[in-house]
N, C-alpha and C positions, 0 to 999 in steps of 0.2 A: 420394767418402772419409768426406764428413760424413753424407750418405746411408747409409752401412754401418752407421759407429755408429751415429746414432737406429733402425737395421733390430733390430743389435743390443743396443741397450738396450731398446727395448718387447719383443722376446722374451723378455728374462729377466723385466719387467715381467709378463708373462702365463702366465710359467712358475709364477713365485712365488706367484701369483694361484690359480693351480690348485693349486700342493702347501697354501694354506692352507686353501683352501675343503676340498680331502678331512683335510689333519686335523683340522679342528673336525666333519664327522660323524664320523669314530672314535670321535670323545669323548664325542659324546654319549648313550651306555646309562649312563658314568661319571657325567657329569653329574646324573643323574636317581636314581642308586643309594640314595638316602633315599628318595625318592617310591616307586622299585620297591619297595622293603624292608616297607615301610609296607602294601605290597599283595600281602607273599608267600601270605596265604592260608594252605592245615594246616600248610603247613612253619614257621610261625614264632610262635615261643616267645611266649607273652605270660606277665606277670607281677602278680602281685595280693600285697599287704603284710596278715595275716589277723591283729587280735588272738584271743588265746584265752589261757583262764585256766593257772597253774597244775596241774600233778596229772595225775589220768586223761587228760585234754585231752588233753595233750601229745602220751600215747602214742595215743590216737584219730586227729590232725591228722598225726603222722607219715604213715601210712599214706592218709590221703589227701592229701597232698602226692608219694607215692609212686605213687597210683594219677594223679594230676591231671599227673604229669610222663610220663606215655605218652599223652597227650591233650594237648602243647605247652605243659600251662600251670604256669610256676614259682610256687609258693609258697613264701613270706620269714613265716614265724611268727611272730609278737612273744608275748613273755606277760605277763601281768598277773596280782595276786595281789590282786588287790581291784576292785570293783561301778564305781566311778565313773570312772578315767582310761581304760577301751578306748573309751567312748562319745565322751569328750570328745577323744579324737584321734585318732578316727575323723567327729569333725564337723566337726573343724580341717582335715583331706585327711590326716593322718600315718597312717592306716589306707584302707585299701581296701574293708576288712570284716569284723566280730567274729565273735565267734560263744560268748558266754557266759549269757546271759540270757533270759529270756522274754516272753511280750508284755506280762504286765500292767506288771511292770517299766519295759520302753520305756514304754508310755505311759504311767507315772508320769513317767521321767524327763525323754520328751520337754517335758512339762506345765511340770514345775520346772525344766528349762534350757532351753527356747524351742529344741531343737533340733530337726532335720529327718532321722531317721532312723527306717526299717521295717524289715518285716520280709523279708526275701528267701525263707525257705526254713525247713520244721525240720528238728532234728537228733534231739538224744535226752532221753527225760525220764527227772531223777533225781529218784524217790520222797524226799524229806526226809524225816529222821528222828530222833530222839526216842530220846535218851543219857544215859549215867549210869555215873559210877564209887562208885554210893554204893546203887544199888538193883536190881532186873532185872527187876520191874515196874512199871506205870505206878502201883497200886493200894498200894505198899509208900509213896510220897511220906510224908510225913507233915506236917503242918498246921503254917503256915509256913516251909516250905522254899523255899529262896532258887532260881529257874530261871531260863535263860535262853532269848533268844532273839534273831534279827538285827533291827540296828537302822535299819534301811531298809524304807521303809512296804509297800512288798510281799510281800517275803522274811518279813515282821515278822508283817502278816496272813496267812501263811501258814502261817507258826509257830502264829498264835494259832488256825485254822482246823484244822490237829492236835494242840493241846491239850484245844482240843472232841471231835473225833474222839475220843479218848482218855480223856473222859468228865468230866475236870477243872477245866470251866468252858463256863459258856455266853457263847455274843455274844449283842449286842444282834440282832435280828430282822433280818434286809436287810442288812446290812454288806458281807458278801460277802470280796470283796480287797481292799477300804480299813479292816478291821479296825486298832483299835487300842487298847490296854489300856487306855482309857476308853469302851474297850464293851465288856468283861465287866459281864455284870448279873450273874452268880451263883457265886465261887466257892468252895465249900465247904471247903477245904484251909488258907486263906488264904493262897494258894501266894503266896510275892510276885516277882514280874516284872522283871530286870535285862535292858536292849536293852545289845546288845554289837554292835561291828565282825565280822561274818559271819565272817571271817578268824580270829577271834583265838576261834570259841566255842570250839574244841578245847580250845586252850591252857586257858580256864579252869575246865572240867570237874571237877579237883582242889579249888574251890573253893565251885561251883554244885551242888545235887543231883541239877538234870538239865538240858540245854540242849540245842535245835532246830536241830540242826548242816545247812546246805547238801551236799550228798551228795559232790560236791569236793573238799570243804574237809574232809569225815569221808575220805574217802580215801586222799587224802594223808594224813594224819596216822597212819597204818596201821590205821584200823577200817575192819569190812567190815558196811556195811551191814543187809544179811540176815542177820547170826551179832549184831552185837553193839548195834543196834538196839534198845531195850524196845517201841517202839510207829513204824509207820512209814504212811507214805499207802498209799493203795491205786493198785497198777502202773498205773494204767487215769485217774491221776488228769490235770487240767486243764494243768498248770507244766509244758509243754514247751520246751526251748529250741531256740534258732534262733538262721540266721543274718542277720546282719541289715549293712544299709550306708543309706547314705545315697539318701535317695528321687530327687534325682538322677539320679542313680545305677541306678536299681534293674533298667531297659532294656536294659541294655547286654549285647553278648552273652558275653562272657567270664564274666559270671556264671554262665550256665546249666554253663558245664564248672564252674567249681566245686562248685554243685547236686548235678551226676553224679558229682563224685567223690567228694564223702561219703557219697553216696545209694549206694554200691555193695557189691556181696559182700563187699568184702574189707575193710569198716570194718565192717558188721553183721555177719562172722564171729568178726572180735576182741570187740566186744564182746558179743556172745554169750561168747564163752567164755570170753575175762578177767575178766565182770566179773560173768556171770550175772543174779540178780533187782536187783541193784544199779543197773542203766539199760536202758532197754528202748527198743529204736531206733523212731524216729516215722514212719517208709514204708513 
């Protein structure tokens, strides 16, 4: 009798062990679900957070976002209205990329702030312009007039180069993109220069005889660069805007999807049809 009980007990133990092994095998794929999702390949939706400027860039990046979505890339757009914060928050990891600046500005920012941000790809050239509510031609500016320009080093230099191209001043030879007001060597009309935050120059036009204003801010305020500027950069100027990323991330494959979406026919069509010569695509 005891032997029968022992046999029955052993049979139950074996059955339980077999059932336990079978259950464990059935759950293995679920246990590795997260790892499998990470290797989902083309079906996986990747995400990037991109800092952009307010104004026309919002229209452009809305199209970029739509194109990217077709390639399984979800873009979260963060809108800024100044030229400092987008690089700061990119450097500290709050953004994956930004798109608002040209290379001379980025190089100056990295040197001054100790950041490690690099160019990923060209986007659009925004020819900068000189605007006025008081004169229709640069020749009408009078002696001693007050004129405005951006107060950041590279856009300030760009504005001074434009003043020189307009025949209003002469800069020290060779200063190029590092020009400052101190590098003016000839100022026949004795113009006075007021440096201001680039975003506020449109608001200050009532108090200035003229001002050099970045096209994104000009367009945002309702100005049409090709119609309202009294003097503009040539369309082939070298100040092309870029997509920028942290240096450590520049080779990540996901960023090629981002560039592909921006360099799309849909984006080029929007820029050409809506903004004309106010912007020039750089690809």
